[in-house]
C-alpha positions in Angstrom: -25.6 156.9 126.9 -23.5 154.3 128.6 -20.3 153.0 127.2 -19.2 149.4 127.6 -15.5 148.4 127.4 -13.3 145.5 128.1 -10.3 145.8 130.5 -8.3 142.8 131.9 -11.0 140.5 130.5 -13.7 142.2 132.4 -16.7 144.1 130.9 -17.3 147.5 132.4 -20.2 149.8 131.7 -20.1 153.4 132.6 -22.2 156.5 131.8 -19.0 158.7 131.7 -16.1 157.0 130.0 -13.5 159.7 130.6 -14.3 159.9 134.3 -14.1 156.1 134.7 -10.7 155.9 132.9 -9.4 158.7 135.0 -10.5 156.9 138.2 -8.9 153.6 137.0 -5.8 155.5 135.9 -5.8 154.0 132.5 -6.1 155.4 128.9 -8.1 154.6 125.8 -5.2 152.6 124.6 -5.5 150.2 127.5 -9.1 149.2 126.8 -11.3 147.7 124.1 -14.5 149.6 123.4 -17.5 147.2 122.9 -20.0 148.6 120.3 -22.9 146.5 121.5 -23.2 146.0 125.2 -23.1 142.2 126.0 -25.7 141.0 128.4 -24.2 139.4 131.4 -25.6 135.9 132.2 -27.5 135.6 135.4 -26.1 132.5 137.0 -28.0 133.0 140.2 -31.1 130.8 140.4 -34.0 131.8 142.5 -34.3 128.9 144.9 -36.1 130.8 147.6 -38.8 128.8 149.3 -41.8 130.7 150.4 -44.1 129.8 153.3 -47.8 130.9 153.4 -49.7 131.6 156.6 -53.3 132.5 157.5 -54.8 133.9 160.7 -58.4 132.7 161.0 -59.2 135.2 163.6 -58.1 138.4 161.8 -58.4 136.9 158.3 -54.9 138.2 157.4 -52.6 136.3 155.1 -48.8 136.4 155.2 -46.1 135.1 152.9 -42.6 134.6 154.4 -39.2 133.1 153.7 -39.3 131.7 157.2 -41.1 128.5 158.1 -42.6 129.9 161.3 -44.9 132.8 161.9 -46.5 134.8 164.7 -48.9 133.2 167.1 -52.3 132.7 165.7 -51.2 132.0 162.2 -51.5 128.5 160.6 -49.5 127.4 157.6 -51.4 126.9 154.4 -50.6 126.0 150.8 -49.7 128.4 148.1 -53.1 127.6 146.4 -55.0 128.3 149.6 -53.1 131.6 150.0 -54.1 132.9 146.5 -57.6 131.4 146.4 -58.7 132.3 149.9 -60.8 135.5 150.1 -60.4 138.1 152.8 
C-alpha cells in the first residue's frame, strides 16, 4: 500500500515510507501524512494532430504525427481512414 505525504508543499507518494524518509534525510515530524491520496490534476492537454495516409497499391493505412509519409501514400481524412476496408 502506498503512502502519500506532504513535504515543503509537495505531495509525494511512496510504497515504502521509511525508505523514502531515509533517502530524503527527514523524519516523520517533518512531514504531514495525507490519509486519502489527492489526485493530481492533469494540466497537459492532448493537442496532438494526427495525419492519416493510405497506399492504394498495397492497401496499407498509416496514422502519423507527421504531415508527410513514405512515397506511394496519399493523405486521407480520419473518416476515410476508419471507414476504408483493407
